[in-house]
C-alpha positions as CSV (number, residue, x, y, z in Angstrom):
1,M,-19.7,-0.8,-17.9
2,L,-21.9,-3.9,-17.9
3,P,-22.4,-5.7,-14.6
4,R,-20.7,-9.0,-13.9
5,P,-22.7,-12.2,-13.2
6,L,-22.4,-11.9,-9.4
7,P,-24.7,-9.3,-7.8
8,A,-23.1,-6.1,-6.5
9,D,-24.1,-7.0,-3.0
10,P,-22.1,-4.7,-0.7
11,M,-22.4,-7.0,2.1
12,I,-20.5,-9.9,0.6
13,Q,-18.9,-8.4,-1.6
14,Q,2.6,2.5,-28.9
15,L,4.6,0.8,-29.8
16,I,6.6,4.1,-29.9
17,R,6.2,4.2,-33.6
18,Q,9.0,2.7,-35.5
19,A,12.0,5.0,-35.4
20,Q,15.2,4.6,-37.3
21,Q,16.6,1.1,-37.4
22,A,19.5,0.9,-35.0
23,K,22.8,-0.4,-36.4
24,M,23.6,-2.3,-33.2
25,G,22.5,-5.9,-33.3
26,R,20.6,-7.6,-30.4
27,R,23.5,-10.0,-29.8
28,T,25.9,-7.1,-29.4
29,L,23.6,-5.4,-27.0
30,L,23.3,-8.6,-24.9
31,A,27.0,-9.1,-25.0
32,G,27.4,-5.8,-23.1
33,A,27.2,-2.8,-25.4
34,G,25.4,0.2,-24.0
35,G,23.4,2.7,-25.9
36,G,20.3,4.7,-25.1
37,A,18.1,1.7,-24.6
38,A,20.5,0.0,-22.3
39,A,20.8,3.2,-20.3
40,L,17.0,3.3,-20.0
41,A,16.8,-0.2,-18.8
42,L,19.6,0.3,-16.3
43,A,17.8,3.4,-15.0
44,A,14.6,1.5,-14.6
45,C,16.4,-1.3,-12.7
46,S,18.5,1.0,-10.5
47,S,17.8,1.8,-6.9
48,G,17.6,5.5,-7.6
49,G,21.0,6.2,-6.2
50,A,20.2,5.4,-2.6
51,K,23.3,4.8,-0.5
52,S,21.3,2.9,2.2
53,K,17.9,1.5,2.5
54,P,15.3,4.1,3.6
55,T,13.3,3.9,6.8
56,A,9.6,3.2,6.9
57,A,7.3,6.1,7.5
58,A,5.3,6.4,10.8
59,D,1.9,4.9,10.6
60,K,-1.0,7.3,11.0
61,S,-3.7,4.7,10.6
62,A,-5.0,5.2,14.2
63,T,-5.9,8.8,13.5
64,S,-6.3,9.0,9.7
65,K,-8.9,6.6,8.3
66,L,-7.6,6.5,4.7
67,V,-6.1,4.1,2.2
68,R,-4.7,5.4,-1.2
69,W,-4.6,2.4,-3.6
70,D,-2.9,2.5,-7.0
71,N,-3.9,-0.4,-9.3
72,W,-4.2,-1.5,-12.9
73,A,-7.2,-0.7,-15.1
74,L,-10.2,-3.1,-15.2
75,Y,-9.0,-4.7,-12.0
76,I,-11.8,-4.3,-9.5
77,D,-15.6,-4.7,-9.6
78,V,-17.4,-1.6,-11.0
79,D,-21.1,-1.0,-11.4
80,D,-23.0,0.9,-14.1
81,A,-22.7,4.1,-12.2
82,G,-18.9,3.8,-12.0
83,N,-18.9,2.9,-8.3
84,Y,-16.8,0.1,-6.8
85,P,-19.3,-2.0,-4.8
86,T,-16.8,-4.0,-2.7
87,L,-14.9,-0.8,-1.8
88,Q,-18.1,0.9,-0.8
89,A,-18.9,-2.1,1.4
90,F,-15.4,-1.9,2.9
91,E,-15.8,1.8,3.7
92,A,-19.2,1.2,5.3
93,E,-17.9,-1.7,7.4
94,T,-14.6,-0.1,8.6
95,G,-15.0,3.7,8.3
96,I,-11.8,3.8,6.2
97,K,-12.0,5.9,3.1
98,V,-10.4,4.4,0.0
99,E,-8.9,6.6,-2.8
100,Y,-8.7,4.2,-5.7
101,T,-6.7,5.1,-8.8
102,E,-6.0,3.2,-12.0
103,A,-2.4,4.5,-12.0
104,V,-0.5,1.4,-13.3
105,D,-0.2,0.9,-17.0
106,D,2.8,-1.4,-16.8
107,N,5.3,-2.2,-14.1
108,N,8.3,-0.3,-15.5
109,T,6.5,3.0,-16.3
110,Y,5.0,3.0,-12.8
111,Y,8.3,2.3,-11.1
112,G,10.0,4.9,-13.2
113,K,7.6,7.5,-11.9
114,V,8.2,6.7,-8.2
115,K,11.7,5.2,-7.8
116,D,13.4,8.5,-6.8
117,Q,10.9,9.1,-4.0
118,L,11.2,5.5,-2.9
119,A,14.9,5.8,-2.7
120,L,14.6,8.7,-0.4
121,G,11.9,7.0,1.7
122,K,9.3,9.6,0.7
123,D,5.5,9.2,0.3
124,I,4.7,8.4,-3.4
125,G,1.1,9.2,-2.9
126,A,-0.1,5.6,-2.5
127,D,-0.4,3.5,0.6
128,T,-0.6,0.3,-1.4
129,V,0.0,-0.6,-5.0
130,C,-0.4,-3.9,-6.8
131,L,2.6,-4.9,-9.0
132,T,3.8,-8.1,-10.6
133,D,5.9,-10.7,-8.9
134,W,9.2,-9.7,-10.4
135,M,8.8,-6.0,-9.8
136,V,7.8,-6.7,-6.2
137,G,11.0,-8.7,-5.8
138,R,13.0,-5.7,-7.1
139,M,11.3,-3.3,-4.6
140,I,11.9,-5.7,-1.7
141,R,15.6,-6.1,-2.6
142,F,16.0,-2.3,-2.6
143,G,14.3,-1.9,0.7
144,Y,11.3,0.0,-0.8
145,T,8.6,-1.9,1.0
146,Q,7.3,-2.1,4.6
147,E,6.9,-5.4,6.4
148,L,3.3,-6.5,6.8
149,D,1.8,-7.4,10.2
150,H,0.1,-10.7,9.6
151,A,-1.7,-10.3,13.0
152,N,-3.8,-7.6,11.3
153,I,-4.6,-10.0,8.4
154,P,-6.3,-13.1,9.9
155,N,-7.9,-14.0,6.6
156,L,-4.5,-14.6,5.2
157,K,-5.2,-18.2,6.4
158,N,-7.2,-18.3,3.1
159,L,-4.2,-17.8,0.9
160,F,-3.6,-20.7,-1.4
161,P,-0.7,-22.8,0.1
162,S,1.3,-22.7,-3.1
163,L,1.5,-18.9,-2.8
164,K,2.5,-18.7,0.8
165,D,6.2,-19.0,0.4
166,V,7.7,-17.5,-2.8
167,G,11.3,-16.9,-3.8
168,F,11.1,-13.2,-4.1
169,D,9.3,-12.9,-0.7
170,P,9.8,-15.9,1.7
171,G,7.0,-16.1,4.2
172,R,5.1,-13.3,2.5
173,K,6.5,-10.8,4.9
174,M,6.3,-7.9,2.4
175,S,3.6,-8.8,-0.1
176,V,0.4,-10.8,-0.7
177,P,-1.3,-11.6,-4.0
178,W,-4.2,-9.6,-5.3
179,Q,-5.0,-11.5,-8.5
180,G,-3.2,-13.7,-11.0
181,G,-3.7,-14.5,-14.6
182,F,-2.4,-15.8,-17.9
183,A,-0.8,-14.0,-20.9
184,G,-2.1,-15.5,-24.1
185,I,-3.3,-14.5,-27.5
186,C,-6.6,-12.9,-28.6
187,W,-8.2,-12.1,-31.9
188,N,-11.1,-10.2,-33.4
189,K,-13.7,-12.9,-34.1
190,E,-15.5,-10.9,-36.7
191,K,-12.3,-10.4,-38.8
192,L,-10.6,-13.7,-37.9
193,P,-13.4,-16.2,-37.5
194,G,-11.0,-19.2,-37.7
195,G,-9.3,-18.1,-34.5
196,L,-5.6,-18.4,-33.4
197,T,-3.8,-21.1,-31.6
198,S,-0.2,-20.1,-31.6
199,V,2.2,-17.1,-31.5
200,Q,3.2,-18.1,-35.1
201,D,-0.4,-17.3,-36.1
202,L,0.3,-13.6,-35.2
203,W,2.9,-13.4,-37.9
204,A,0.5,-14.4,-40.8
205,P,0.8,-12.0,-43.8
206,E,-2.8,-11.0,-43.7
207,L,-2.2,-9.5,-40.1
208,K,0.7,-7.3,-41.1
209,G,0.4,-4.0,-39.3
210,R,-2.6,-5.2,-37.2
211,V,-0.8,-7.1,-34.4
212,G,-0.1,-5.9,-30.8
213,V,2.2,-7.2,-28.1
214,L,2.6,-6.3,-24.4
215,S,5.2,-3.9,-23.1
216,E,5.7,-6.4,-20.2
217,M,8.9,-8.1,-21.2
218,R,8.3,-11.4,-19.4
219,D,4.9,-11.9,-21.0
220,T,5.8,-11.0,-24.6
221,M,9.2,-12.6,-24.6
222,G,7.9,-15.5,-22.5
223,L,5.2,-16.4,-25.1
224,I,7.7,-16.1,-28.0
225,M,10.3,-18.2,-26.1
226,L,7.6,-20.8,-25.3
227,D,6.6,-20.8,-29.0
228,Q,10.3,-21.6,-29.8
229,G,10.3,-24.6,-27.5
230,V,11.9,-23.0,-24.4
231,D,10.7,-23.8,-20.9
232,I,10.8,-20.3,-19.5
233,S,10.6,-21.6,-15.9
234,G,13.7,-23.8,-16.4
235,D,17.3,-23.5,-17.3
236,W,17.9,-21.1,-20.2
237,G,20.2,-18.3,-21.0
238,D,21.4,-15.7,-23.5
239,D,21.2,-18.0,-26.6
240,E,17.5,-18.7,-26.0
241,Y,16.6,-15.1,-25.2
242,N,18.6,-13.9,-28.2
243,A,16.6,-16.1,-30.5
244,A,13.3,-14.7,-29.2
245,I,14.6,-11.1,-29.4
246,D,15.6,-11.6,-33.0
247,E,12.1,-12.9,-33.8
248,L,10.4,-9.9,-32.1
249,S,12.8,-7.4,-33.7
250,K,12.1,-8.9,-37.1
251,Q,8.3,-8.7,-36.7
252,V,8.6,-5.1,-35.5
253,S,11.0,-3.9,-38.2
254,D,9.0,-5.6,-40.9
255,G,5.9,-3.8,-39.8
256,Q,4.0,-6.9,-38.6
257,V,3.7,-5.6,-35.1
258,R,1.9,-2.3,-34.9
259,N,1.7,-1.6,-31.1
260,I,3.7,-2.5,-28.0
261,K,1.7,-1.3,-25.0
262,G,0.7,-1.9,-21.4
263,N,-2.9,-1.8,-20.3
264,A,-3.6,0.8,-23.1
265,Y,-3.6,-2.1,-25.6
266,K,-7.4,-2.4,-24.9
267,E,-8.2,0.7,-26.9
268,D,-6.3,-0.6,-29.9
269,L,-8.5,-3.7,-29.9
270,I,-11.6,-1.7,-29.6
271,N,-10.8,0.7,-32.4
272,E,-9.4,-2.2,-34.5
273,D,-5.9,-0.7,-34.9
274,T,-5.0,-4.2,-33.9
275,L,-6.9,-7.3,-34.8
276,A,-4.8,-9.8,-32.9
277,A,-2.5,-9.4,-29.9
278,I,-0.6,-10.9,-26.9
279,V,-2.9,-9.9,-24.0
280,W,-3.9,-10.6,-20.4
281,S,-6.7,-13.1,-19.9
282,G,-9.1,-11.2,-17.7
283,D,-9.1,-8.1,-19.9
284,I,-10.6,-9.9,-22.8
285,V,-13.5,-11.3,-20.8
286,Q,-14.2,-7.7,-19.6
287,L,-13.9,-6.2,-23.1
288,N,-16.3,-8.7,-24.4
289,A,-18.8,-7.9,-21.7
290,E,-18.5,-4.1,-22.3
291,N,-18.3,-4.1,-26.1
292,G,-20.0,-7.2,-27.4
293,D,-18.6,-10.7,-27.7
294,K,-16.0,-9.6,-30.3
295,W,-12.7,-11.3,-29.1
296,G,-11.5,-14.8,-28.7
297,F,-8.8,-15.7,-26.2
298,S,-6.6,-18.8,-25.8
299,V,-3.5,-19.9,-24.0
300,P,-1.3,-21.0,-27.0
301,E,-0.8,-24.6,-27.7
302,K,2.9,-24.3,-26.7
303,G,2.1,-22.4,-23.5
304,G,1.3,-19.1,-22.0
305,T,2.7,-17.2,-19.0
306,L,1.4,-17.3,-15.5
307,W,1.8,-14.5,-13.0
308,N,0.5,-12.7,-9.9
309,D,0.1,-9.1,-9.0
310,N,0.6,-8.4,-5.3
311,F,-0.3,-5.9,-2.7
312,L,2.7,-4.1,-1.2
313,V,3.1,-1.1,1.1
314,P,5.7,1.4,-0.2
315,I,8.3,2.5,2.3
316,G,6.9,6.1,2.6
317,A,3.3,5.1,3.0
318,T,1.6,6.4,6.2
319,H,-1.5,4.1,6.5
320,K,0.0,0.6,6.7
321,K,-2.5,-0.8,9.2
322,N,-5.4,0.5,7.1
323,V,-3.9,-1.4,4.2
324,E,-3.7,-4.5,6.2
325,T,-7.4,-4.1,7.1
326,L,-8.1,-3.7,3.4
327,I,-6.2,-6.9,2.5
328,N,-8.0,-8.8,5.2
329,Y,-11.3,-7.7,3.8
330,Y,-10.4,-8.9,0.3
331,Y,-9.3,-12.3,1.6
332,D,-12.8,-13.1,2.7
333,P,-13.9,-15.8,0.2
334,A,-17.3,-14.1,-0.6
335,V,-15.7,-10.8,-1.3
336,A,-12.9,-12.5,-3.4
337,A,-15.6,-14.3,-5.4
338,E,-17.4,-11.0,-6.1
339,V,-14.2,-9.4,-7.4
340,A,-13.3,-12.5,-9.4
341,A,-16.8,-12.3,-11.1
342,Y,-15.9,-8.9,-12.4
343,V,-12.2,-9.0,-13.2
344,N,-12.1,-12.6,-14.4
345,Y,-8.6,-13.2,-13.2
346,I,-7.3,-16.0,-10.9
347,T,-8.2,-15.3,-7.2
348,P,-5.6,-16.4,-4.6
349,V,-8.3,-17.0,-2.0
350,V,-9.2,-20.5,-0.9
351,G,-13.0,-20.8,-0.6
352,A,-13.8,-18.2,-3.3
353,K,-14.7,-20.9,-5.8
354,E,-17.2,-22.4,-3.5
355,A,-18.7,-19.0,-2.8
356,A,-18.9,-18.4,-6.6
357,M,-20.5,-21.8,-7.1
358,A,-23.3,-21.0,-4.7
359,I,-24.2,-18.0,-6.8
360,D,-23.2,-18.8,-10.4
361,P,-21.9,-22.3,-11.3
362,E,-20.8,-21.1,-14.7
363,L,-18.5,-18.6,-13.1
364,A,-17.0,-21.2,-10.8
365,N,-16.2,-23.4,-13.7
366,N,-14.4,-20.7,-15.7
367,Q,-10.9,-22.0,-16.3
368,L,-9.5,-18.4,-16.5
369,I,-10.7,-17.7,-12.9
370,F,-10.5,-21.1,-11.2
371,P,-8.1,-23.1,-13.4
372,D,-7.7,-26.8,-12.9
373,E,-4.4,-28.7,-13.1
374,A,-4.8,-29.4,-16.8
375,T,-5.2,-25.6,-17.5
376,L,-2.3,-24.7,-15.2
377,K,0.0,-27.2,-17.0
378,K,-0.3,-25.1,-20.1
379,A,1.2,-22.0,-18.4
380,K,4.7,-21.3,-17.1
381,V,6.1,-18.8,-14.7
382,F,9.0,-16.8,-16.2
383,R,12.0,-17.8,-14.1
384,N,13.7,-15.4,-11.6
385,L,16.4,-13.3,-13.2
386,S,19.6,-12.1,-11.5
387,G,20.2,-8.4,-11.4
388,A,22.6,-8.6,-14.3
389,E,20.3,-10.7,-16.4
390,E,17.4,-8.3,-15.7
391,Q,19.4,-5.3,-16.8
392,K,20.7,-6.8,-20.1
393,Y,17.4,-8.5,-21.0
394,D,15.4,-5.4,-20.3
395,A,17.9,-3.4,-22.3
396,A,17.4,-5.6,-25.3
397,F,13.7,-5.5,-25.0
398,Q,13.6,-1.7,-24.5
399,S,15.7,-1.2,-27.6
400,I,12.8,-2.7,-29.6
401,L,10.2,-0.6,-27.8
402,L,12.2,2.5,-28.6
403,G,12.1,1.7,-32.3
404,S,15.5,0.2,-32.8
């Protein structure tokens, strides 16, 4: 991989291809009909059958200097040798070894792999994992996370005030942000030199069979709903969601959309299976750095989605204090700036912009990393869903992923 603008200074530092067309309409499914897709979504949302909330595991941090961290791909600084400079600096500074794994492709698939162990309070093989707001909220509701000791995270004072108290985790007792970002649209600049400005541009006839969308329901459905004039952060319901589901279903069944994927969508862009897609902002900056400046990215004129991925400690994890030490390290503004320089997502750390400015003013002025109010106004946070809404909306979306 190519290095990012900041120096690696350790001291600061498929679509499951279209199956048979289902005879059940989207509106019928949302009205309460079951079916295989609904069962899958219900299983993903379930608590794994637990009768009571599990008990947190004993912390072995005092005698076992280890953190096992599951994260998304392209989500931490990496040098040409494949090393993680900030992690190496953390290990040297604290004596805590970090086993870092790119284990998360999307929220639902990761949760599906670990929910049974979580329900039993067992160790899932990770002491911390970074997941998106809504999934963190689910895990907190089910009792699958351990409470953080803020006394072990003094740098949490650097968390942006707007992120300190959120609906899914009041007071940030169970989670703290890692990075945030936008979902928007990208295009291959060599094949589409005119660029794209809206979701509607993805449905152009010349792009048939060369479009990708994300398997994260809130991002793909959020962009389609915004394109249809819905404020996804406001008061909307089944009718608005149905209209967006109908649109996506049509584009999939007509063959306009080729792939629905999580982080794996990057390979489709590289090999040109897809020429345009709904994507995550930071990924495109990184792909351009690693493969040549081939892709454009924009937040659509009618809006994109805004989200955060968050550290949490699973209920069966055995190194909680070590995780808190890790979080504290990454909330140092200089370290946060170094990570932001590589991942090109929105850092939650106050002072990181100033640290970046001292090294690379261009980086500090990048609206995808340090967005101003004008940029933020173009993005919306998908509103919180009730348990019942989450189940039926996920079921409808999953029915499309499964080739309905």
